[in-house]
N, C-alpha and C positions, 0 to 999 in steps of 0.2 A: 425759222425762229419762232413764229407764232405757235407752230405745232409743239415745239419744245417747251414753250412757256405754258401752253395748255396741259401738256403732259406733267410738267412740274406742279401745276395747280391740282391736277387730278391726283398726283401722289400725296399732296397735302390733304386732300379730301379722304384718301385711303387712310392716312394717319388718323384723321379725326374719326373715321368710322371705327378704327381699332380702339380709339379712346372711348367711343360710345359703347363698344362691346365690353370693354373692361368696366365701364361704369355700370352696365347692366349686370355684370357678374357681381360687382360690389352690392348692387341692390338685392340680388338673390341671397348673398351672404347676410345682408341686413335683414331680409325677411326671415331667414333662419334664426338670427339673433332675437328678433321680435317674437317669434313663435316660442323660442326657448324661454324668453323673459315672461311671456304670458303664462306658460306652464308653471314657472317659478312663482308667479303671482298667486296662482291658485293654491299652492302649498302654503304660502305665507299667510293667506287669508285664514286658513284653518288654524294657524298657530296663535297669532295675536294681532290686536289692532295696531300696535306700533310697527310691526313687520309689514302690515298692509299699507300703511302710510309711506314707508320707505320704498316699498315695491312700486307703489303708484308713482312716486316721484321719479324713480329709475325708468319706469315704462314711459312716462311722459317725455322725459329727456331723450330716450331712444327714439320715440316717435317723431319728436320735433327735429332731431338731428337727421334722421333718415328721410323725413319729408323734405327737409332742406336739400339733401343730397339728390333726391328725386327731381326737385325743381331745377337744380343746377344741370342735371343730366338732360332734362326736357329742354332747357335753354340751349344746351350744346346741340341737341338734335335739331332744334329749329334753325340754329345757325348753319349747321351742315346742310339742311334742306335749302336754305337761302343761297349758300355757296354753290350748291349743285345747280340751282336755277340760273345763277350768274354764269357758271361755266357752260351751261347749255346754250345760253344766248351768245357768249363769246365764241363757242364752237361753231354755231351757225354762221357768225360773221367770218370766222377764219375759213370756213368751208367755201364761202363765196369768193374770198380773196385769194385762195391758194389753188394749186393744181395737184392736190393730193390724189393718190389713186383711189378708186372706188372701194377697194378692199380696206385700205387704211381708214377711210371715212366711216365705213360700216363698223369696223372694229371699235373706233372711238365712240361712236353713237351707242353701241351696245354696252360699252364699259360705263358710260355716263348713266344709261338706263339702269344697269345693274347696281351702280352706286346709289341711285335714287331708291331702288327697291330695298337695298340694305338699310338705308336711313329710315324708310317707312317701317320696316320690320322692327328696327330698334325703337322707334317711337311707339309702336304698338306694344312692345314689351314693357316700355316705361309706363304706358297707360295702365297695363295690367298690374304692375308693381304699385302704382299710385292707388288703384282700387283696393289692392290687398292691404296697403298701409291704412287706408280709410277704414277697412273692415276691422283691422286690429285695433284701431283707435276706438271704434264703436264697442268692441269687446271690452276694452279698458273702461269705457263709460259704464257698461253694465256692471263690471266688477266694482267700480267706484260706488255706484248706487247700492250694490249689494253690501259693501262694507260700511256704508253710511246709514243703512237701515237699522232701526232700533230692534235688535234681536232678530233681524231678518224678516220682520213683519211687512215692511214696505214691498219687498220683492215678492213675497207670497201674495200680497194683495194685487199685485200687477199680473199675477198668473204665470210668473216665470217658473220654469222647471229646470232641473239639473242640479249639479253639485253646489253651485253658488246660492241656490234658493234657500238652503237650510243652514248656511254658515251662521253660527251664533244664534240660530233661531229656536231649535227644539220644538216645543209645543206651539209656539206662536207662528212658526213658519208653516206648520201643518194647517193651522186655521186659515 
């Protein structure tokens, strides 16, 4: 019965791992949306100041929404790791109390270790997504500074290069 209970809990952990994998897929889709929104922001900067303000609001909303999603996924990964540790402890106790065959014991141990590796892999993927989100957030800050500069002079003074440095700037940006 203890073995069945452990197997049931391990199945629950498998379900959580699948949920984490789906969350990671959602984060990848969110990354694509953020990159697309960032590209759109560049075009809007060239058109008008009003379009820039609207795009910045949209981008900030997307970043906040996806950052929140990343944090929820990180919490799920932490929960799954904690569950895996509890299962490992319970498995060790069940092994002492039962007369399972060595083959079954080894199989269960390997499955728990494999589940832990999957959780760690998902956590690393989430960390990468978090860093990418932060990078996009910094890019938005640069775009915000560029749009707030008087004729692009502030950006040029900071030594920034690239398409954003000359937006609205003309001769002042070259100075």
